C-alpha positions as a Markdown table, in Angstrom:
| # | Residue | x | y | z |
|---|---|---|---|---|
| 1 | Gln | -38.4 | 167.4 | 6.2 |
| 2 | Val | -37.5 | 170.5 | 7.9 |
| 3 | Gln | -39.7 | 173.5 | 8.4 |
| 4 | Leu | -38.6 | 176.8 | 8.9 |
| 5 | Val | -41.3 | 179.5 | 10.0 |
| 6 | Glu | -40.2 | 183.3 | 10.3 |
| 7 | Ser | -42.0 | 186.5 | 11.9 |
| 8 | Gly | -41.2 | 189.5 | 13.1 |
| 9 | Gly | -40.9 | 191.7 | 9.9 |
| 10 | Gly | -42.5 | 194.8 | 9.2 |
| 11 | Leu | -42.3 | 198.4 | 8.4 |
| 12 | Val | -39.8 | 200.8 | 10.9 |
| 13 | Gln | -38.0 | 204.2 | 10.7 |
| 14 | Ala | -34.6 | 204.4 | 10.2 |
| 15 | Gly | -32.8 | 204.4 | 13.6 |
| 16 | Gly | -35.4 | 201.8 | 14.9 |
| 17 | Ser | -35.3 | 198.3 | 16.2 |
| 18 | Leu | -36.9 | 195.0 | 15.1 |
| 19 | Arg | -36.4 | 191.1 | 16.0 |
| 20 | Leu | -37.0 | 188.4 | 13.6 |
| 21 | Ser | -37.6 | 185.1 | 15.2 |
| 22 | Cys | -37.5 | 181.7 | 13.0 |
| 23 | Val | -39.1 | 178.4 | 14.5 |
| 24 | Val | -37.4 | 175.3 | 13.2 |
| 25 | Ser | -39.6 | 172.0 | 12.9 |
| 26 | Gly | -39.7 | 168.4 | 11.6 |
| 27 | Ser | -36.7 | 166.3 | 11.3 |
| 28 | Ile | -34.1 | 168.7 | 13.0 |
| 29 | Phe | -31.7 | 165.9 | 14.2 |
| 30 | Ser | -28.0 | 167.0 | 12.8 |
| 31 | Ile | -29.2 | 170.3 | 11.9 |
| 32 | Asn | -26.0 | 172.5 | 13.2 |
| 33 | Thr | -25.7 | 176.0 | 11.5 |
| 34 | Met | -28.6 | 178.4 | 11.1 |
| 35 | Gly | -28.7 | 181.7 | 9.5 |
| 36 | Trp | -30.4 | 184.7 | 8.2 |
| 37 | Tyr | -30.1 | 186.1 | 4.4 |
| 38 | Arg | -31.6 | 188.8 | 2.9 |
| 39 | Gln | -32.7 | 189.6 | -0.6 |
| 40 | Ala | -33.3 | 193.3 | -1.7 |
| 41 | Pro | -34.9 | 194.0 | -4.9 |
| 42 | Gly | -32.6 | 193.4 | -8.0 |
| 43 | Lys | -30.0 | 192.4 | -5.8 |
| 44 | Gln | -28.7 | 188.7 | -4.9 |
| 45 | Arg | -29.2 | 187.2 | -1.5 |
| 46 | Glu | -26.8 | 187.5 | 0.9 |
| 47 | Leu | -25.5 | 186.4 | 4.3 |
| 48 | Val | -26.6 | 188.7 | 7.0 |
| 49 | Ala | -25.6 | 186.5 | 9.8 |
| 50 | Ser | -25.1 | 183.0 | 11.0 |
| 51 | Ile | -24.7 | 180.9 | 14.1 |
| 52 | Thr | -23.9 | 177.4 | 14.8 |
| 53 | Ala | -25.2 | 175.2 | 17.1 |
| 54 | Ser | -22.2 | 175.8 | 19.7 |
| 55 | Gly | -23.0 | 179.6 | 19.3 |
| 56 | Asn | -20.2 | 180.5 | 17.2 |
| 57 | Thr | -21.4 | 183.8 | 15.2 |
| 58 | Asn | -20.7 | 185.3 | 12.1 |
| 59 | Tyr | -22.0 | 188.7 | 10.5 |
| 60 | Ala | -21.8 | 190.6 | 7.4 |
| 61 | Asp | -19.5 | 193.6 | 7.5 |
| 62 | Ser | -22.6 | 195.7 | 6.8 |
| 63 | Val | -24.5 | 194.7 | 9.9 |
| 64 | Lys | -21.6 | 194.2 | 12.6 |
| 65 | Gly | -22.0 | 196.0 | 15.7 |
| 66 | Arg | -25.8 | 196.6 | 14.7 |
| 67 | Phe | -27.7 | 193.3 | 14.5 |
| 68 | Thr | -27.2 | 189.9 | 16.7 |
| 69 | Ile | -28.0 | 186.4 | 16.1 |
| 70 | Ser | -28.8 | 184.0 | 18.6 |
| 71 | Arg | -30.3 | 180.9 | 19.3 |
| 72 | Asp | -32.8 | 179.0 | 21.6 |
| 73 | Asn | -32.0 | 175.3 | 21.2 |
| 74 | Ala | -34.8 | 174.2 | 23.5 |
| 75 | Lys | -37.3 | 176.3 | 21.2 |
| 76 | Asn | -35.8 | 175.4 | 18.0 |
| 77 | Thr | -35.6 | 179.2 | 17.6 |
| 78 | Val | -33.2 | 181.6 | 16.0 |
| 79 | Tyr | -33.3 | 185.0 | 16.3 |
| 80 | Leu | -32.0 | 188.2 | 14.9 |
| 81 | Glu | -32.2 | 191.2 | 17.0 |
| 82 | Met | -31.7 | 194.3 | 14.4 |
| 83 | Ser | -31.0 | 198.1 | 15.9 |
| 84 | Ser | -30.0 | 201.1 | 14.1 |
| 85 | Leu | -31.7 | 200.2 | 11.1 |
| 86 | Lys | -30.9 | 201.7 | 7.8 |
| 87 | Pro | -32.9 | 202.2 | 4.6 |
| 88 | Glu | -30.3 | 200.2 | 3.1 |
| 89 | Asp | -31.4 | 197.3 | 5.5 |
| 90 | Thr | -34.7 | 197.0 | 3.7 |
| 91 | Ala | -35.1 | 193.4 | 2.3 |
| 92 | Val | -37.0 | 189.9 | 2.7 |
| 93 | Tyr | -35.2 | 188.4 | 5.3 |
| 94 | Tyr | -35.0 | 184.5 | 5.0 |
| 95 | Cys | -34.0 | 182.1 | 7.8 |
| 96 | Asn | -32.0 | 179.3 | 6.8 |
| 97 | Ala | -30.9 | 176.0 | 8.5 |
| 98 | Ala | -28.1 | 173.4 | 7.3 |
| 99 | Arg | -27.0 | 169.9 | 8.1 |
| 100 | Pro | -23.3 | 169.4 | 8.0 |
| 101 | Ala | -21.7 | 167.5 | 5.3 |
| 102 | Trp | -21.6 | 164.5 | 6.8 |
| 103 | Ala | -25.3 | 164.5 | 7.4 |
| 104 | Gly | -26.4 | 165.3 | 3.8 |
| 105 | Gly | -25.4 | 168.9 | 3.5 |
| 106 | Ser | -28.9 | 169.9 | 3.1 |
| 107 | Leu | -30.0 | 173.5 | 3.1 |
| 108 | Tyr | -33.4 | 174.4 | 4.2 |
| 109 | Trp | -35.1 | 177.7 | 4.0 |
| 110 | Gly | -38.4 | 180.0 | 5.4 |
| 111 | Gln | -40.7 | 181.7 | 3.3 |
| 112 | Gly | -39.2 | 185.3 | 4.1 |
| 113 | Thr | -40.3 | 188.1 | 6.0 |
| 114 | Gln | -40.4 | 191.5 | 4.7 |
| 115 | Val | -38.3 | 194.4 | 6.6 |
| 116 | Thr | -39.0 | 197.9 | 5.3 |
| 117 | Val | -36.9 | 200.6 | 6.8 |
| 118 | Ser | -38.4 | 204.3 | 5.9 |
| 119 | Ser | -36.3 | 207.1 | 5.7 |
């Protein structure tokens, strides 16, 4: 089993910054891509950013240039640095870890951390 624990959410004013962290533990062998998703009230969960084990990144257009995803494989941790935050970034942010198809293709989720951006 794989456990993901997020931290770092909170309340921030528009234009401010936050850093989210996600620690992965358990049977993490073959975990490849990790990412951050978010879900605002009344909306579907959407991908914010992802990063592969080799460091390749992908971002939603809405956060490009403002958010940066990184990972520390030695610490089994993935980070999301968020800057120039906007009220529309308000959501519950979820950490995600995925095994590749050859290893079963399982997806794992954290419990979520609330990010609220006030105008």
